[in-house]
C-alpha positions in Angstrom: 0.0 0.0 0.0 1.1 3.5 -0.7 2.6 5.5 2.2 3.2 9.0 0.9 0.2 11.3 0.6 0.8 11.9 -3.1 1.0 8.1 -3.8 -2.3 7.6 -1.9 -3.9 10.4 -4.0 -2.5 8.8 -7.2 -4.0 5.4 -6.2 -7.4 7.1 -5.7 -7.2 8.8 -9.0 -6.1 5.6 -10.8 -9.2 3.8 -9.4 -11.5 6.5 -10.7 -9.8 6.7 -14.1 -9.8 3.0 -14.5 -13.6 2.8 -13.9 -14.2 5.7 -16.3 -12.0 4.2 -19.0 -13.6 0.8 -18.6 -17.0 2.2 -19.1 -16.0 4.1 -22.2 -14.2 1.1 -23.7 -17.2 -1.2 -22.9 -19.5 1.2 -24.6 -17.3 1.4 -27.7 -17.2 -2.4 -27.9 -20.9 -2.7 -27.6 -21.6 0.0 -30.2 -19.1 -1.5 -32.7 -20.6 -5.0 -32.2 -24.1 -3.6 -32.9 -22.9 -1.7 -35.9 -21.2 -4.9 -37.3 -24.4 -6.9 -36.7 -26.5 -4.1 -38.5 -24.0 -4.2 -41.4 -24.1 -8.0 -41.7 -27.9 -8.1 -41.4 -28.4 -5.4 -44.0 -30.3 -3.4 -41.5 -32.0 -0.2 -42.7 -30.8 1.8 -39.7 -27.2 0.6 -40.1 -26.0 4.1 -41.0 -27.2 5.4 -37.6 -25.6 2.6 -35.6 -22.3 3.0 -37.6 -22.4 6.7 -36.9 -22.8 6.3 -33.2 -20.0 3.7 -33.1 -17.7 6.1 -35.0 -18.6 8.9 -32.6 -17.9 6.7 -29.6 -14.5 5.5 -31.0 -13.4 9.0 -31.9 -14.3 10.2 -28.4 -12.4 7.3 -26.8 -9.4 8.1 -29.0 -9.4 11.8 -28.1 -9.8 11.1 -24.4 -6.9 8.7 -24.4 -9.0 5.6 -23.5 -7.6 4.0 -26.6 -4.8 5.2 -28.8 -5.7 7.8 -31.5 -4.3 5.6 -34.2 -6.2 2.6 -32.9 -9.4 4.6 -32.9 -8.7 5.7 -36.5 -7.9 2.2 -37.6 -11.1 0.8 -36.1 -13.2 3.6 -37.6 -11.6 3.0 -41.0 -12.3 -0.8 -40.9 -15.9 -0.2 -39.8 -16.6 2.3 -42.5 -14.9 0.1 -45.1 -17.3 -2.7 -44.1 -20.3 -0.4 -44.2 -19.5 0.9 -47.7 -18.9 -2.7 -48.9 -22.3 -3.7 -47.6 -24.0 -0.9 -49.5 -22.4 -1.9 -52.8 
């Protein structure tokens, strides 16, 4: 266990940040999963689900939950799949 006051504070902050990051990452995974299912199922509202997944991924990338390049790569692959399903 941490002994210094600053180390105790950092431990508290890490717990809060881990919980926040976990929630954001879980939300991203869920939205991407729903978007992929909508794309595969030729759903009429696929564009909306893809848009919400893209928004969530870009927010996670800008907040540092996932790396910016990883967010960009995931968005790119999702959009590529969406465009391929339309054609």
